DOGUVEX-423885 format. One record per residue (C-alpha): x, y, z; residue number from 1; residue in one letter. Coordinates in steps of 0.001 Angstrom, whole numbers, plus 500000, padded with zeros to 6 digits. Example, Ala and Ser with C-alpha at 12.3 -4.5 7.8 and 13.67 -1.06 7.14 Angstrom:
<pts>
+--------+--------+--------+------+--------+
:     c1 :     c2 :     c3 : sese : badren :
+--------+--------+--------+------+--------+
: 512300 : 495500 : 507800 :    1 :      A :
: 513670 : 498940 : 507140 :    2 :      S :
+--------+--------+--------+------+--------+
</pts>
This chain:
<pts>
+--------+--------+--------+------+--------+
:     c1 :     c2 :     c3 : sese : badren :
+--------+--------+--------+------+--------+
: 489932 : 500708 : 534191 :    1 :      M :
: 490369 : 504446 : 533765 :    2 :      T :
: 488302 : 505883 : 530946 :    3 :      D :
: 490357 : 506580 : 527861 :    4 :      L :
: 489977 : 509806 : 525936 :    5 :      T :
: 490988 : 510803 : 522434 :    6 :      V :
: 492862 : 513979 : 521583 :    7 :      H :
: 494021 : 515494 : 518304 :    8 :      Y :
: 497765 : 515957 : 517937 :    9 :      V :
: 500042 : 518094 : 515784 :   10 :      T :
: 502486 : 516887 : 513179 :   11 :      S :
: 505340 : 517486 : 515612 :   12 :      E :
: 503693 : 515355 : 518295 :   13 :      E :
: 502886 : 512584 : 515800 :   14 :      A :
: 506555 : 512422 : 514767 :   15 :      A :
: 507321 : 511180 : 518285 :   16 :      G :
: 504633 : 508498 : 518467 :   17 :      W :
: 505542 : 505267 : 520229 :   18 :      L :
: 507507 : 502994 : 517891 :   19 :      A :
: 505614 : 499843 : 518913 :   20 :      S :
: 502328 : 501409 : 517805 :   21 :      L :
: 503657 : 502872 : 514566 :   22 :      T :
: 505005 : 499427 : 513647 :   23 :      E :
: 501571 : 497933 : 514343 :   24 :      Q :
: 500046 : 500730 : 512264 :   25 :      G :
: 502420 : 500188 : 509337 :   26 :      G :
: 504254 : 502884 : 507424 :   27 :      F :
: 501036 : 504948 : 506891 :   28 :      P :
: 501242 : 505639 : 510647 :   29 :      A :
: 504606 : 507334 : 510156 :   30 :      L :
: 504509 : 511106 : 510102 :   31 :      E :
: 506913 : 511120 : 507144 :   32 :      S :
: 504225 : 509375 : 505037 :   33 :      W :
: 501589 : 511923 : 506020 :   34 :      N :
: 503931 : 514854 : 505304 :   35 :      R :
: 504730 : 513400 : 501897 :   36 :      F :
: 501066 : 513082 : 500899 :   37 :      L :
: 500244 : 516551 : 502180 :   38 :      Q :
: 503125 : 517904 : 500117 :   39 :      R :
: 501816 : 516281 : 496921 :   40 :      V :
: 498024 : 516397 : 497256 :   41 :      Y :
: 497422 : 518821 : 500157 :   42 :      R :
: 494937 : 516478 : 501808 :   43 :      F :
: 493890 : 517615 : 505292 :   44 :      P :
: 495087 : 515093 : 507887 :   45 :      V :
: 493587 : 514384 : 511296 :   46 :      Y :
: 495900 : 512722 : 513815 :   47 :      R :
: 494078 : 511129 : 516753 :   48 :      L :
: 495775 : 509614 : 519788 :   49 :      A :
: 494889 : 507939 : 523058 :   50 :      V :
: 497480 : 508727 : 525715 :   51 :      G :
: 500975 : 509891 : 524887 :   52 :      G :
: 504640 : 509055 : 525276 :   53 :      G :
: 505302 : 505672 : 526895 :   54 :      E :
: 501653 : 505576 : 528011 :   55 :      D :
: 500302 : 505831 : 524479 :   56 :      M :
: 497434 : 503385 : 523895 :   57 :      Q :
: 496333 : 504062 : 520328 :   58 :      G :
: 496634 : 506146 : 517172 :   59 :      L :
: 494551 : 506884 : 514099 :   60 :      L :
: 495612 : 508909 : 511042 :   61 :      C :
: 492784 : 509967 : 508750 :   62 :      L :
: 493082 : 511929 : 505519 :   63 :      M :
: 490170 : 513842 : 504049 :   64 :      H :
: 489724 : 513128 : 500333 :   65 :      I :
: 487367 : 515235 : 498206 :   66 :      R :
: 487067 : 514350 : 494529 :   67 :      H :
: 484337 : 515110 : 491960 :   68 :      P :
: 484335 : 511500 : 490699 :   69 :      V :
: 485188 : 509387 : 493737 :   70 :      F :
: 483477 : 511333 : 496476 :   71 :      G :
: 484074 : 512900 : 499858 :   72 :      N :
: 485504 : 510559 : 502499 :   73 :      Y :
: 488015 : 509984 : 505282 :   74 :      L :
: 490548 : 507168 : 505011 :   75 :      T :
: 493566 : 505671 : 506683 :   76 :      T :
: 496517 : 504464 : 504607 :   77 :      A :
: 495905 : 506513 : 501434 :   78 :      P :
: 497576 : 504826 : 498425 :   79 :      F :
: 498686 : 501924 : 500639 :   80 :      A :
: 497255 : 498504 : 501446 :   81 :      S :
: 496655 : 498980 : 505163 :   82 :      W :
: 497772 : 500973 : 508179 :   83 :      G :
: 497394 : 504242 : 510002 :   84 :      G :
: 495454 : 502634 : 512868 :   85 :      F :
: 496822 : 500856 : 515937 :   86 :      A :
: 495665 : 500194 : 519469 :   87 :      A :
: 497257 : 498529 : 522457 :   88 :      A :
: 493898 : 497432 : 523846 :   89 :      Q :
: 490299 : 497041 : 522591 :   90 :      P :
: 489001 : 500021 : 524570 :   91 :      Q :
: 491546 : 502317 : 522872 :   92 :      A :
: 490424 : 501057 : 519460 :   93 :      A :
: 486796 : 501632 : 520389 :   94 :      R :
: 487232 : 505254 : 521477 :   95 :      V :
: 489315 : 506056 : 518390 :   96 :      L :
: 486655 : 504661 : 516057 :   97 :      L :
: 483920 : 506511 : 517921 :   98 :      E :
: 485817 : 509770 : 517501 :   99 :      E :
: 486280 : 508986 : 513798 :  100 :      A :
: 482483 : 508733 : 513509 :  101 :      Q :
: 482048 : 512106 : 515216 :  102 :      R :
: 484652 : 513670 : 512950 :  103 :      L :
: 482884 : 512244 : 509882 :  104 :      A :
: 479603 : 513794 : 511003 :  105 :      A :
: 481253 : 517199 : 511521 :  106 :      R :
: 482883 : 517108 : 508093 :  107 :      L :
: 479822 : 515727 : 506303 :  108 :      G :
: 481732 : 512954 : 504525 :  109 :      V :
: 480030 : 510024 : 502805 :  110 :      E :
: 482034 : 507401 : 504678 :  111 :      Y :
: 485104 : 506646 : 506781 :  112 :      V :
: 487438 : 503826 : 505755 :  113 :      L :
: 489830 : 502317 : 508311 :  114 :      V :
: 492255 : 499754 : 506872 :  115 :      R :
: 494230 : 497446 : 509131 :  116 :      H :
: 495559 : 493904 : 509390 :  117 :      L :
: 492908 : 492215 : 511520 :  118 :      N :
: 490641 : 491114 : 508703 :  119 :      G :
: 489383 : 488138 : 510695 :  120 :      G :
: 487994 : 490381 : 513413 :  121 :      E :
: 484351 : 491454 : 513279 :  122 :      A :
: 483886 : 495216 : 512921 :  123 :      P :
: 482290 : 497112 : 515809 :  124 :      P :
: 478668 : 498326 : 515692 :  125 :      P :
: 478158 : 500997 : 513059 :  126 :      G :
: 480962 : 499689 : 510828 :  127 :      W :
: 480801 : 497370 : 507787 :  128 :      V :
: 483614 : 495135 : 506561 :  129 :      Q :
: 484472 : 494871 : 502850 :  130 :      M :
: 486088 : 491392 : 502734 :  131 :      P :
: 487719 : 491628 : 499310 :  132 :      H :
: 491430 : 492088 : 500030 :  133 :      Y :
: 494358 : 490332 : 501688 :  134 :      A :
: 498041 : 491010 : 502048 :  135 :      T :
: 500730 : 488338 : 501811 :  136 :      Y :
: 503648 : 488352 : 504263 :  137 :      R :
: 506733 : 486212 : 503653 :  138 :      V :
: 508802 : 485276 : 506712 :  139 :      D :
: 512443 : 485658 : 505706 :  140 :      L :
: 515193 : 483253 : 506804 :  141 :      P :
: 518818 : 484351 : 506994 :  142 :      A :
: 519675 : 482346 : 503852 :  143 :      D :
: 517766 : 482951 : 500579 :  144 :      P :
: 518213 : 479308 : 499618 :  145 :      Q :
: 516305 : 478239 : 502718 :  146 :      A :
: 513381 : 480273 : 501407 :  147 :      L :
: 513814 : 478835 : 497908 :  148 :      M :
: 513512 : 475322 : 499347 :  149 :      S :
: 509995 : 476138 : 500630 :  150 :      R :
: 508687 : 476830 : 497121 :  151 :      F :
: 507053 : 474328 : 494820 :  152 :      S :
: 509258 : 472748 : 492173 :  153 :      S :
: 507388 : 474693 : 489471 :  154 :      D :
: 507997 : 478014 : 491214 :  155 :      H :
: 511692 : 477245 : 491771 :  156 :      R :
: 511949 : 476347 : 488089 :  157 :      N :
: 510327 : 479637 : 487030 :  158 :      H :
: 512728 : 481653 : 489185 :  159 :      I :
: 515708 : 479784 : 487751 :  160 :      R :
: 514427 : 480362 : 484221 :  161 :      K :
: 514138 : 484076 : 484951 :  162 :      S :
: 517787 : 484130 : 486061 :  163 :      L :
: 518811 : 482911 : 482580 :  164 :      R :
: 516888 : 485574 : 480609 :  165 :      K :
: 519507 : 488295 : 480894 :  166 :      G :
: 517560 : 490523 : 483289 :  167 :      F :
: 519353 : 492871 : 485649 :  168 :      T :
: 517978 : 494929 : 488514 :  169 :      V :
: 519198 : 498162 : 490065 :  170 :      R :
: 518257 : 499418 : 493515 :  171 :      F :
: 518443 : 503094 : 494330 :  172 :      G :
: 516485 : 506247 : 495031 :  173 :      R :
: 516490 : 509559 : 493143 :  174 :      L :
: 519114 : 508222 : 490748 :  175 :      D :
: 516443 : 505824 : 489415 :  176 :      L :
: 513523 : 508265 : 489434 :  177 :      L :
: 513108 : 508629 : 485657 :  178 :      D :
: 513346 : 504921 : 484849 :  179 :      D :
: 511219 : 503845 : 487807 :  180 :      C :
: 508445 : 506274 : 486927 :  181 :      Y :
: 508496 : 505365 : 483217 :  182 :      A :
: 508244 : 501631 : 483922 :  183 :      A :
: 505470 : 502024 : 486500 :  184 :      L :
: 503421 : 504504 : 484467 :  185 :      A :
: 503508 : 502292 : 481349 :  186 :      H :
: 502807 : 499048 : 483196 :  187 :      S :
: 499907 : 500596 : 485131 :  188 :      M :
: 498423 : 501819 : 481839 :  189 :      H :
: 498649 : 498263 : 480500 :  190 :      E :
: 496796 : 497041 : 483585 :  191 :      L :
: 494071 : 499631 : 483091 :  192 :      G :
: 494851 : 501805 : 486096 :  193 :      S :
: 495798 : 505491 : 486379 :  194 :      P :
: 499089 : 506359 : 488029 :  195 :      Y :
: 500547 : 509329 : 489834 :  196 :      H :
: 502801 : 511973 : 488309 :  197 :      S :
: 506570 : 511786 : 488478 :  198 :      K :
: 506464 : 514512 : 491130 :  199 :      S :
: 504649 : 512039 : 493409 :  200 :      Y :
: 507573 : 509617 : 493279 :  201 :      L :
: 510097 : 512438 : 493640 :  202 :      R :
: 508341 : 513801 : 496728 :  203 :      A :
: 508168 : 510315 : 498241 :  204 :      M :
: 511891 : 509756 : 497748 :  205 :      L :
: 512791 : 513186 : 499071 :  206 :      E :
: 510487 : 513056 : 502107 :  207 :      T :
: 510935 : 509452 : 503220 :  208 :      L :
: 514659 : 509296 : 502463 :  209 :      G :
: 516153 : 505984 : 503551 :  210 :      G :
: 512718 : 504528 : 504309 :  211 :      Q :
: 511985 : 504070 : 500589 :  212 :      V :
: 513891 : 502276 : 497847 :  213 :      E :
: 513269 : 501871 : 494111 :  214 :      C :
: 514072 : 498807 : 492027 :  215 :      A :
: 514241 : 498998 : 488224 :  216 :      V :
: 514328 : 495874 : 486070 :  217 :      L :
: 516138 : 495919 : 482711 :  218 :      Y :
: 516232 : 493390 : 479901 :  219 :      D :
: 519445 : 492052 : 478379 :  220 :      E :
: 519670 : 495101 : 476065 :  221 :      R :
: 519094 : 497633 : 478821 :  222 :      G :
: 515408 : 498230 : 478016 :  223 :      G :
: 512928 : 498871 : 480811 :  224 :      L :
: 511125 : 495685 : 481853 :  225 :      A :
: 509521 : 496675 : 485175 :  226 :      G :
: 509987 : 498467 : 488471 :  227 :      A :
: 509104 : 498401 : 492133 :  228 :      G :
: 508890 : 500807 : 495061 :  229 :      V :
: 509489 : 499391 : 498531 :  230 :      F :
: 508984 : 500963 : 501948 :  231 :      I :
: 511286 : 499884 : 504792 :  232 :      L :
: 509918 : 499991 : 508323 :  233 :      Q :
: 511215 : 498136 : 511342 :  234 :      G :
: 511968 : 494552 : 510310 :  235 :      D :
: 509701 : 494664 : 507229 :  236 :      T :
: 510035 : 495562 : 503563 :  237 :      M :
: 506636 : 496588 : 502169 :  238 :      H :
: 505866 : 496276 : 498465 :  239 :      N :
: 504120 : 499542 : 497595 :  240 :      L :
: 504208 : 499203 : 493784 :  241 :      H :
: 505757 : 496432 : 491674 :  242 :      A :
: 504806 : 495929 : 488038 :  243 :      N :
: 506151 : 494269 : 484919 :  244 :      I :
: 505618 : 495456 : 481349 :  245 :      L :
: 503323 : 493085 : 479483 :  246 :      R :
: 505811 : 491747 : 476948 :  247 :      R :
: 508175 : 490575 : 479708 :  248 :      Y :
: 505645 : 488683 : 481804 :  249 :      R :
: 505954 : 485411 : 479807 :  250 :      P :
: 509725 : 485549 : 480472 :  251 :      L :
: 509161 : 485318 : 484250 :  252 :      Y :
: 510306 : 488885 : 484782 :  253 :      A :
: 507972 : 489138 : 487775 :  254 :      G :
: 509726 : 486209 : 489423 :  255 :      E :
: 513090 : 487893 : 488799 :  256 :      F :
: 511994 : 491223 : 490294 :  257 :      L :
: 510386 : 489724 : 493387 :  258 :      Y :
: 513255 : 487298 : 494002 :  259 :      W :
: 515713 : 490199 : 493727 :  260 :      S :
: 513649 : 492209 : 496230 :  261 :      A :
: 513469 : 489260 : 498640 :  262 :      V :
: 517232 : 488805 : 498472 :  263 :      Q :
: 517687 : 492533 : 499045 :  264 :      R :
: 515504 : 492374 : 502159 :  265 :      A :
: 517466 : 489409 : 503516 :  266 :      I :
: 520764 : 491225 : 502872 :  267 :      E :
: 519426 : 494115 : 504961 :  268 :      K :
: 518667 : 491740 : 507834 :  269 :      G :
: 514891 : 492166 : 507544 :  270 :      L :
: 512541 : 489453 : 508748 :  271 :      R :
: 509356 : 490023 : 506706 :  272 :      V :
: 508623 : 490854 : 503085 :  273 :      F :
: 505070 : 492134 : 502645 :  274 :      D :
: 504086 : 491350 : 499063 :  275 :      L :
: 501255 : 493882 : 499219 :  276 :      G :
: 497513 : 493856 : 498677 :  277 :      R :
: 495626 : 491746 : 496159 :  278 :      S :
: 491971 : 491091 : 495438 :  279 :      L :
: 491096 : 487692 : 496924 :  280 :      I :
: 490634 : 485153 : 494141 :  281 :      G :
: 492508 : 487207 : 491535 :  282 :      S :
: 495379 : 486131 : 489331 :  283 :      G :
: 497604 : 488505 : 491257 :  284 :      N :
: 496804 : 486584 : 494434 :  285 :      E :
: 497672 : 483305 : 492685 :  286 :      T :
: 501109 : 484709 : 491809 :  287 :      F :
: 501770 : 485885 : 495365 :  288 :      K :
: 500726 : 482598 : 496953 :  289 :      L :
: 503599 : 480929 : 495079 :  290 :      K :
: 505997 : 482679 : 497490 :  291 :      W :
: 504619 : 480710 : 500464 :  292 :      Q :
: 503429 : 483764 : 502409 :  293 :      P :
: 501105 : 484078 : 505367 :  294 :      R :
: 497882 : 485215 : 503737 :  295 :      K :
: 496376 : 487886 : 505958 :  296 :      Q :
: 492844 : 489090 : 505159 :  297 :      P :
: 492638 : 492854 : 505509 :  298 :      L :
: 490071 : 494716 : 507553 :  299 :      A :
: 488484 : 497409 : 505382 :  300 :      Y :
: 485993 : 498826 : 507855 :  301 :      W :
: 483536 : 501414 : 506526 :  302 :      H :
: 481312 : 503699 : 508535 :  303 :      C :
: 478668 : 505009 : 506133 :  304 :      L :
: 476658 : 508184 : 506280 :  305 :      R :
: 472913 : 507323 : 506422 :  306 :      P :
: 471776 : 506609 : 502879 :  307 :      G :
: 475323 : 506268 : 501482 :  308 :      A :
: 476260 : 503117 : 499569 :  309 :      A :
: 479330 : 500999 : 500212 :  310 :      L :
: 481943 : 502055 : 497627 :  311 :      P :
: 482829 : 499226 : 495219 :  312 :      E :
: 485994 : 500529 : 493569 :  313 :      L :
: 487395 : 497155 : 492516 :  314 :      N :
: 487144 : 494590 : 489741 :  315 :      Q :
: 484130 : 492921 : 491358 :  316 :      K :
: 482103 : 495925 : 490216 :  317 :      N :
: 481114 : 495559 : 486514 :  318 :      P :
: 481250 : 499339 : 486013 :  319 :      R :
: 484791 : 499388 : 487384 :  320 :      F :
: 485779 : 496591 : 485006 :  321 :      R :
: 484430 : 498676 : 482126 :  322 :      L :
: 486507 : 501658 : 483289 :  323 :      A :
: 489629 : 499456 : 483342 :  324 :      I :
: 488892 : 498161 : 479825 :  325 :      W :
: 488480 : 501724 : 478563 :  326 :      T :
: 491586 : 503054 : 480298 :  327 :      W :
: 493815 : 500422 : 478687 :  328 :      K :
: 492757 : 501695 : 475252 :  329 :      R :
: 493360 : 505402 : 475836 :  330 :      L :
: 496493 : 506907 : 474265 :  331 :      P :
: 499381 : 507094 : 476734 :  332 :      F :
: 499874 : 510901 : 476492 :  333 :      P :
: 496248 : 511385 : 477579 :  334 :      L :
: 496686 : 508858 : 480386 :  335 :      V :
: 499729 : 510732 : 481702 :  336 :      R :
: 497766 : 513979 : 481643 :  337 :      L :
: 494591 : 512930 : 483451 :  338 :      I :
: 495829 : 509909 : 485428 :  339 :      G :
: 497235 : 511883 : 488400 :  340 :      P :
: 493988 : 513870 : 488690 :  341 :      W :
: 491942 : 510643 : 488746 :  342 :      L :
: 494109 : 508665 : 491118 :  343 :      I :
: 494161 : 511377 : 493776 :  344 :      R :
: 490530 : 510414 : 494417 :  345 :      G :
: 491334 : 506687 : 494734 :  346 :      L :
: 493241 : 507038 : 497987 :  347 :      A :
+--------+--------+--------+------+--------+
</pts>
């Protein structure tokens, strides 16, 4: 086999990457996603490729994050569950990861994080897997009722109860910006997590265009109950953000929002609904498993600088749990002010 070599490509070249590889790499492999994040946060991006055109064998998109709290690192799929890495053969994957290690050494980062779907695969030498996360992919039939019939009787009952609570949902883009941002910012605060600024959502909608869609959930009086942001790529709808305000969760508002999004995906002729990332063993995972998805453990491969510790930025870390507890109790105006500055380091 001919030796494969890696080269760095421009934004213009990356925009023409082979569709089969960008689908394998998820929406974070799309150049529109990288342009959007550069517009908002000005992260440097490194686009690596093996081959080109129809002979393309692999791609890797790495963003360089520098933050006084969360460190100095390279990552694929910033602010997404997985993606930005794809290879048509093992040798292409190997040479891409080796070049990522060389790039990390040149930049002096603490670690490189490559996120992709093959969580059951052992990482190569020099890389460490963090086995905490999975994504949940629902195969969509042509008829929503065929999907409903797969669910447990309890889950079907909860969805039907939600349909009687007076909720309505609207799908749109910039026309829903204000309501979508307000619902997400408040619900994230309730969950103990910082959120981006409204300009983040605006830039996403303007840059990705028809690849992104908002959903806003309203109660029977027109009050905000929740919202979601979904990325459309190929035959898949990806759940990027979907949250419900606390007071509506006992009313099965989450079931209503997700069922509405599933029906929307089926109407569009899509074949997969990716429910998004959850911490394995969490309550969020329990909710997603009700939708009868294919649970897919995620590969979170880290290459650490000598002496650097594996970052534990999740609820399994007691210090992170304390930060979540504290964040929930901060006044919302303060959260809106400092949240975007914090979250830019949690890419």
